[in-house]
C-alpha positions in Angstrom: 79.0 92.7 69.9 81.9 95.0 69.2 85.3 94.0 70.4 87.1 96.1 73.0 89.4 98.8 71.4 91.6 101.1 73.4 92.3 104.7 72.2 95.3 104.9 69.9 96.2 108.5 70.8 96.3 110.4 74.1 93.5 113.0 73.9 94.1 116.6 75.0 91.7 116.2 77.8 93.1 112.9 79.2 96.6 114.3 78.7 95.9 117.4 80.9 94.0 115.3 83.4 96.9 112.9 83.9 99.3 115.9 84.1 97.1 117.6 86.7 96.9 114.4 88.7 100.7 114.5 89.3 100.6 118.0 90.7 103.4 119.0 88.4 101.6 119.6 85.1 104.3 121.2 83.1 107.0 118.6 84.0 104.6 115.7 83.6 103.6 117.0 80.2 107.2 116.9 79.0 107.6 113.3 80.3 104.3 112.3 78.7 105.6 113.5 75.3 108.8 111.6 75.9 106.9 108.5 76.9 104.8 108.6 73.7 107.9 108.9 71.6 109.7 106.0 73.4 106.6 103.8 73.2 106.1 104.5 69.5 109.7 103.5 68.8 109.5 100.4 71.1 106.2 99.2 69.5 107.9 99.2 66.1 110.9 97.3 67.4 109.1 94.7 69.7 109.1 91.3 68.0 106.2 88.9 68.0 105.2 86.9 71.1 103.7 83.5 71.1 101.6 81.4 73.5 99.7 82.7 76.6 101.2 84.5 79.6 99.7 86.6 82.4 101.1 88.7 85.2 99.0 89.1 88.4 99.9 91.9 90.8 98.7 91.4 94.4 99.2 94.7 96.2 99.3 94.8 100.0 98.1 98.3 100.7 99.3 100.2 103.7 102.8 98.9 104.0 103.3 95.3 105.1 105.6 94.5 107.9 107.8 92.0 106.0 110.1 91.7 109.0 107.5 89.4 110.5 106.6 87.8 107.2 110.0 86.4 106.3 112.2 85.8 109.4 115.8 84.5 109.6 116.0 81.6 112.1 119.8 80.9 112.3 120.8 81.4 115.9 122.8 84.6 115.8 120.4 86.5 113.4 117.3 85.3 115.3 118.8 86.5 118.6 119.2 90.0 117.1 115.6 89.8 115.7 114.2 88.9 119.1 116.2 91.6 120.9 115.4 94.4 118.6 111.8 93.6 117.7 110.8 93.3 121.4 107.0 92.7 121.7 106.7 92.3 117.9 109.0 89.2 117.9 107.3 85.9 117.1 108.6 82.9 119.1 110.8 80.5 117.2 108.6 77.6 118.0 105.7 79.2 116.2 107.4 80.0 112.9 107.0 78.0 109.7 110.5 76.8 108.7 111.2 76.9 105.0 112.5 73.5 103.7 113.9 72.4 100.4 111.0 70.0 99.7 107.3 69.6 100.5 108.0 66.9 103.1 108.2 68.0 106.7 111.4 66.0 107.1 113.2 67.7 104.3 116.4 69.7 105.1 115.9 73.3 106.1 116.4 75.8 103.4 119.6 78.0 103.7 120.2 81.1 101.6 123.5 82.1 100.0 124.3 84.2 103.2 123.9 81.2 105.4 120.5 82.2 106.8 117.8 79.6 107.5 114.4 81.2 107.1 110.8 80.9 108.2 107.4 82.4 107.4 104.8 83.9 109.7 102.8 81.2 111.4 99.7 82.2 109.4 101.2 81.4 106.0 101.1 77.6 106.0 99.9 77.4 102.4 102.8 79.5 101.1 105.2 77.3 103.1 103.8 74.4 101.1 104.2 76.2 97.8 107.8 77.1 98.7 108.5 73.4 99.4 107.0 72.5 96.0 109.3 75.0 94.2 106.3 77.1 93.1 107.2 80.1 95.3 110.2 82.4 95.5 111.1 85.1 97.9 112.7 88.4 96.8 114.4 90.1 99.7 114.7 93.7 100.7 113.1 95.3 97.5 112.3 99.0 97.3 112.0 102.2 95.4 115.7 102.9 94.8 116.7 105.8 92.7 120.1 104.1 92.4 122.2 101.8 94.6 122.4 103.6 97.9 124.6 103.3 101.0 123.7 104.6 104.5 126.1 107.4 104.2 124.6 108.5 100.8 121.1 108.3 102.3 122.0 110.4 105.3 123.5 113.1 103.0 119.9 113.8 102.3 120.5 114.2 98.6 117.7 113.7 96.0 120.4 112.1 93.9 119.9 109.0 96.2 116.6 109.6 98.1 113.2 109.1 96.5 111.0 112.1 97.2 108.5 111.8 100.0 110.0 108.5 101.0 107.7 107.5 103.8 104.5 108.8 102.3 101.9 106.1 101.4 100.6 107.7 98.3 104.1 108.6 96.9 105.5 105.2 97.6 102.6 103.4 96.0 103.1 105.6 93.0 106.8 105.0 92.9 106.4 101.2 93.3 103.9 101.1 90.5 105.8 103.5 88.1 109.4 102.3 89.0 110.6 105.9 88.3 110.8 107.5 91.8 112.9 110.4 90.7 110.5 111.5 87.9 107.0 112.9 87.9 104.6 109.9 87.5 102.8 109.7 84.2 102.4 106.0 83.4 102.8 102.7 85.4 105.4 100.1 84.4 102.6 97.6 83.8 100.9 100.2 81.5 104.2 100.7 79.6 104.6 96.9 79.2 101.1 96.7 77.8 101.6 99.7 75.5 104.6 98.1 73.9 103.5 94.5 73.7 99.7 94.6 73.1 99.7 95.2 69.4 101.9 92.2 68.7 100.4 89.9 71.4 96.7 90.7 71.1 96.1 92.1 67.6 92.5 90.8 67.7 91.8 90.8 71.5 88.3 91.4 72.7 89.1 93.1 76.0 91.8 95.3 77.4 95.2 93.7 78.1 95.1 95.5 81.5 92.3 94.4 83.9 91.9 95.7 87.4 89.8 94.0 90.1 90.3 96.9 92.5 89.5 100.0 90.5 91.9 102.5 89.2 95.6 102.0 89.9 98.9 103.5 88.8 100.6 100.3 87.8 98.3 99.8 84.7 98.1 103.4 83.5 99.3 103.5 79.9 99.3 105.9 77.0 97.8 103.4 74.5 96.2 100.6 76.5 93.5 101.6 78.9 92.9 99.6 82.1 89.5 97.9 82.3 87.8 97.7 85.7 85.9 94.5 86.6 84.0 93.8 89.8 84.1 90.5 91.7 80.7 89.8 90.1 81.9 90.6 86.6 81.6 93.7 84.4 79.2 96.4 85.6 76.7 97.0 82.8 73.7 99.2 82.2 70.4 97.4 82.9 67.0 98.0 81.4 65.9 99.3 78.0 67.9 102.5 78.3 69.0 102.8 74.6 65.7 102.1 72.7 62.9 102.5 75.3 60.3 105.3 75.4 60.5 106.1 79.1 62.1 109.2 80.7 65.3 107.4 81.6 65.8 106.2 78.0 65.1 109.7 76.6 67.6 111.3 79.0 70.2 108.6 78.3 69.9 109.1 74.5 70.2 112.9 75.0 73.4 112.5 77.2 75.0 110.2 74.6 74.1 112.4 71.8 72.4 109.7 69.7 70.5 111.3 66.9 72.5 114.5 67.2 75.1 115.9 64.8 77.6 117.1 67.5 80.8 115.2 66.9 81.9 115.2 70.5 78.6 113.8 71.7 78.6 111.2 68.9 82.2 110.2 69.8 81.2 109.9 73.5 78.2 107.8 72.5 80.4 105.4 70.6 82.7 105.0 73.6 79.7 104.2 75.9 78.3 101.8 73.3 81.7 100.0 73.1 81.9 99.8 76.9 78.4 98.3 77.0 79.3 95.7 74.3 82.6 94.8 76.2 80.7 94.3 79.4 78.2 92.1 77.8 80.9 90.1 76.1 82.8 89.6 79.3 79.9 88.5 81.4 78.9 86.0 78.7 82.4 84.7 78.4 82.7 83.9 82.1 79.3 82.2 82.5 80.9 78.7 82.4 82.6 79.4 85.8 79.6 80.9 87.6 79.2 77.9 89.8 81.8 77.8 92.6 81.9 74.0 92.3 83.8 74.5 89.0 87.0 75.0 91.1 88.6 72.0 92.7 90.1 74.2 95.4 87.7 76.6 96.9 88.6 80.3 97.0 88.3 82.1 100.3 85.1 84.3 100.6 87.2 87.3 101.6 87.4 90.3 99.3 90.8 89.3 98.1 89.6 85.7 97.5 86.8 86.9 95.4 89.1 89.2 93.4 91.5 86.4 92.7 88.6 84.0 91.8 87.4 86.5 89.2 90.9 86.8 87.7 90.9 83.0 87.4 87.5 83.1 85.7 88.9 85.7 83.2 91.9 83.6 82.5 89.7 80.6 81.9 88.0 82.7 79.2 91.2 83.7 77.5 90.8 81.6 74.4 90.2 82.4 70.8 86.4 81.8 71.0 86.0 84.3 73.9 88.6 87.0 74.7 91.2 85.9 72.2 94.1 87.1 74.4 97.8 86.0 74.4 99.0 88.5 77.1 97.2 89.9 80.1 98.1 91.9 83.2 95.8 91.8 86.2 95.7 93.8 89.4 94.1 93.0 92.8 94.6 94.5 96.2 94.1 93.8 99.9 94.2 96.7 102.4 94.8 97.1 106.1 98.6 96.8 106.4 99.1 100.3 108.0 99.6 98.7 111.4 100.6 101.5 113.6 98.5 99.7 116.3 97.0 96.3 116.7 99.6 94.6 114.6 99.9 91.8 117.2 97.3 90.9 119.8 97.7 92.7 123.1 94.3 91.8 124.8 93.0 89.8 126.5 96.6 88.5 126.6 99.7 89.3 124.6 100.4 87.1 121.6 102.7 88.1 118.8 101.3 85.3 116.6 97.9 86.9 116.5 96.5 90.3 115.6 95.7 92.4 112.5 98.8 91.2 110.5 98.1 87.6 111.3 94.6 87.8 109.7 95.9 89.7 106.7 98.8 87.4 106.0 96.6 84.3 106.4 94.2 85.7 103.8 97.1 86.4 101.4 98.4 82.8 101.9 95.0 81.1 101.5 94.1 83.2 98.4 97.4 82.8 96.6 97.3 79.0 97.2 93.7 78.7 95.9 94.7 80.8 92.8 97.8 78.7 92.1 95.6 75.5 92.3 93.1 77.1 89.9 95.9 77.8 87.4 97.0 74.2 87.7 93.4 73.1 87.1 93.2 75.3 84.0 96.5 73.9 82.7 98.2 77.4 82.7 100.4 77.1 85.9 103.5 77.7 83.8 102.0 80.6 82.0 100.7 82.7 84.9 103.0 84.5 87.4 101.7 86.2 90.6 103.8 88.7 92.5 103.2 90.8 95.6 104.0 94.4 96.1 103.4 97.0 98.9 103.9 100.7 99.7 107.0 99.9 101.8 107.9 97.8 104.9 107.7 98.9 108.5 110.3 99.7 111.1 112.2 96.9 112.8 111.5 98.4 116.2 108.1 98.6 117.8 106.2 101.7 118.6 104.6 99.7 121.5 101.4 98.9 119.7 102.6 98.3 116.2 105.3 99.6 113.7 105.8 102.7 111.6 106.7 103.4 108.0 110.0 102.1 106.7 111.5 101.3 103.3 112.9 97.9 102.0 110.5 94.9 102.0 110.4 91.2 101.1 108.0 89.9 98.4 106.7 86.7 96.9 106.6 85.5 93.3 104.5 82.5 92.5 103.9 80.2 89.6 105.1 77.2 87.6 107.6 79.4 85.7 109.2 80.6 88.9 112.5 79.3 90.0 110.8 78.5 93.3 112.1 77.0 96.6 114.7 79.8 96.6 115.3 83.3 97.7 116.9 86.2 95.8 118.6 89.3 97.1 120.0 89.9 100.5 118.5 90.2 104.0 119.4 93.5 105.8 121.9 93.5 108.6 119.7 93.5 111.7 121.6 96.3 113.5 120.0 99.6 114.5 122.1 102.5 113.0 123.9 99.8 111.1 124.9 99.8 107.4 121.3 99.1 106.2 119.4 101.4 108.5 117.9 104.6 107.3 118.2 106.1 110.8 118.1 104.2 114.1 114.8 102.4 113.9 115.4 99.7 111.3 113.9 101.3 108.2 116.0 99.2 105.9 117.6 100.7 102.8 116.7 98.3 99.9 119.4 96.2 98.3 117.2 95.3 95.3 115.4 97.9 93.2 111.8 97.7 92.0 113.3 98.2 88.5 115.2 94.9 88.8 112.3 93.1 90.3 109.8 94.3 87.6 112.2 93.9 84.7 112.7 90.3 85.6 109.0 89.8 85.3 108.8 91.8 82.1 111.6 89.8 80.5 109.7 86.5 81.2 106.5 88.1 79.9 108.1 88.6 76.5 109.4 92.1 76.4 112.6 92.3 74.4 115.7 93.2 76.4 116.3 96.0 73.9 113.0 97.6 75.0 113.7 97.5 78.7 115.1 101.1 78.9 111.8 102.3 77.4 109.9 100.7 80.3 112.5 101.1 83.1 114.6 104.2 82.3 116.6 103.8 85.6 117.4 100.1 85.1 120.9 100.7 83.8 121.9 102.2 87.1 121.8 98.8 88.7 124.3 95.9 88.2 121.7 93.4 87.0 118.5 93.6 85.0 117.4 90.0 85.7 117.4 88.6 89.2 117.0 85.0 88.0 113.8 84.1 89.8 112.0 83.3 86.5 112.8 80.3 84.3 113.9 81.1 80.8 111.0 81.7 78.5 
């Protein structure tokens, strides 16, 4: 079996394809050339990395209403929450109070601004992980171009506003590239992989970037290609397609150019042959975890649960005798968060603790908990960090049946290397048309940039601080490049 090998150059075809995908081919082309130069320089400068580490992105597609995921419970702030959220507000008695320890009798957690906080009632498992110091909350994160005030935002200047701010596709792209004011070419995870792969995984047998949810922007790189795996493993060709005498085999060989002198067809054949070999290697390497009984904590049977279980299986096979990987980046996704309607239950009776968001957040909580327990079982709890992301948050006010597109959002970071049991960043001021509102509906202006959030993860992952500008070109615009939610490497 041949080991996985990603292309070392950006071909003309893939170059033009990526440029066309952005819709601004000429500008994207210039940025691609710039990226290649920066990455080439950074690869040469990046020092060696040791040990194993993995980053796992859990993307909540559609724009999660974080206002009902992390809720301040101190009296004055909760009163504003209840008054403004109206029929979206969850009763105080139903909320899961955050405490400084796993015991129910432990003191309530209080952040640096004096807020006590709670989670949505469906997230009991994440409440437990917070109490065990394995979960941190990063507050009001978003796709900032630079630090922005309400007055600057209302001036409607592109100097401060990301383009197409409330568009799903644009905000997903901007979250996953971390460069909202530039045409998207690569994702920040792809740039991390481009820089660190050669020194971390010189003899790796699969790609450093693995997606359990198809193609995504986060993992697009110029050197390392993302590898797509299903919840059942690698999708491989079946049957005797390469050496058989049947019609399918003859057509397959003709497509691949086997036995022909055409260089392009021969090169394509080698790529397909390598993909087949990688798929077979992967499926063989994960066979030890085929039985669900392997895991001491069962994974949910949901789509997200099965994605995260496959990531755990791939991490189990990380060692020298299988994948031989020291650094890996994984991507999984759960959809359905575009809750313009049905966010809470309205029939047969109104209940703000039930509805679409309740089901989604319960799934996220249960899946993250099972994954963390799997990492502890594998002995890599301190080496694997899971973080959430989403298009954007949702408006603080209700549209009667749900909420609409907004901006700044709260997110979780989970793992043994996380400075857990703590929150980072600032809650918005819950005042319509107030200092943190984009307009008059509670579409909070972020106080923490995606750049800062992602750079903190990249620093823990082993990227040299000197290389951060090559991955996060806007990072210097913000007052801190490390938010402190990760323990020193």
